[in-house]
C-alpha positions as CSV (number, residue, x, y, z in Angstrom):
1,M,5.5,-25.5,9.4
2,G,6.6,-28.5,11.6
3,H,4.9,-30.4,14.0
4,E,5.4,-31.2,17.9
5,G,3.3,-33.8,19.0
6,P,-0.5,-33.2,17.9
7,Y,-0.1,-29.5,16.9
8,L,1.6,-28.0,14.1
9,Q,3.9,-25.1,14.5
10,L,3.4,-22.3,12.4
11,R,5.0,-18.8,11.5
12,P,4.0,-15.4,10.4
13,L,4.7,-14.9,6.6
14,G,7.0,-12.3,7.6
15,G,8.8,-14.4,10.1
16,G,8.8,-14.4,13.6
17,R,8.5,-16.5,16.8
18,E,6.2,-19.8,16.1
19,W,3.7,-21.1,17.9
20,D,1.5,-24.3,18.4
21,A,-1.9,-24.9,16.0
22,N,-4.7,-27.2,16.4
23,P,-4.4,-28.9,12.7
24,A,-8.2,-29.0,12.7
25,R,-8.3,-25.3,12.9
26,V,-5.6,-24.8,10.4
27,R,-6.8,-23.4,6.7
28,P,-4.6,-22.2,3.8
29,A,-4.2,-18.4,3.3
30,A,-6.6,-16.8,1.0
31,P,-5.6,-14.8,-1.8
32,A,-6.3,-11.6,-0.2
33,E,-4.1,-12.2,3.0
34,L,-1.3,-13.5,0.7
35,L,-1.4,-10.6,-1.2
36,S,-1.7,-8.2,1.8
37,A,1.4,-10.1,3.5
38,R,3.5,-9.7,0.6
39,V,2.7,-6.0,0.2
40,A,3.7,-5.4,3.5
41,E,6.9,-7.3,3.1
42,A,7.5,-5.3,0.2
43,N,6.9,-2.2,1.8
44,A,9.3,-3.2,4.7
45,R,12.0,-4.2,2.1
46,S,11.9,-1.0,0.5
47,R,12.3,0.8,3.8
48,T,15.2,-0.9,5.0
49,D,16.9,-0.6,1.2
50,L,16.2,3.3,1.8
51,G,18.0,2.9,5.3
52,L,14.4,3.8,6.8
53,S,13.7,0.4,8.9
54,D,13.3,2.3,12.0
55,I,10.2,4.7,10.5
56,R,6.9,3.5,10.4
57,G,4.7,4.6,7.5
58,A,5.5,6.3,4.2
59,P,9.5,7.3,4.3
60,Q,9.5,11.1,4.9
61,G,12.2,13.9,5.2
62,G,15.2,13.9,3.0
63,R,14.5,16.5,0.3
64,A,12.1,19.0,0.9
65,E,11.9,20.3,-2.8
66,D,10.4,16.8,-3.9
67,G,6.6,17.7,-3.2
68,A,6.5,21.0,-4.6
69,R,7.3,19.3,-8.2
């Protein structure tokens, strides 16, 4: 987080483009918001590790017999 003139420059927890925010309207993230962001990041990282970074949601495909056990 930085600042430009009277505004704070914020960036999403998972990275991305920053935006200007009025400091009077900024608050710390709530515990539930932090947990949600961290779970989303961990899920995205697990898909990347599997080579499935371009697929949304749970990984599918691969071995069909895994679901039959």
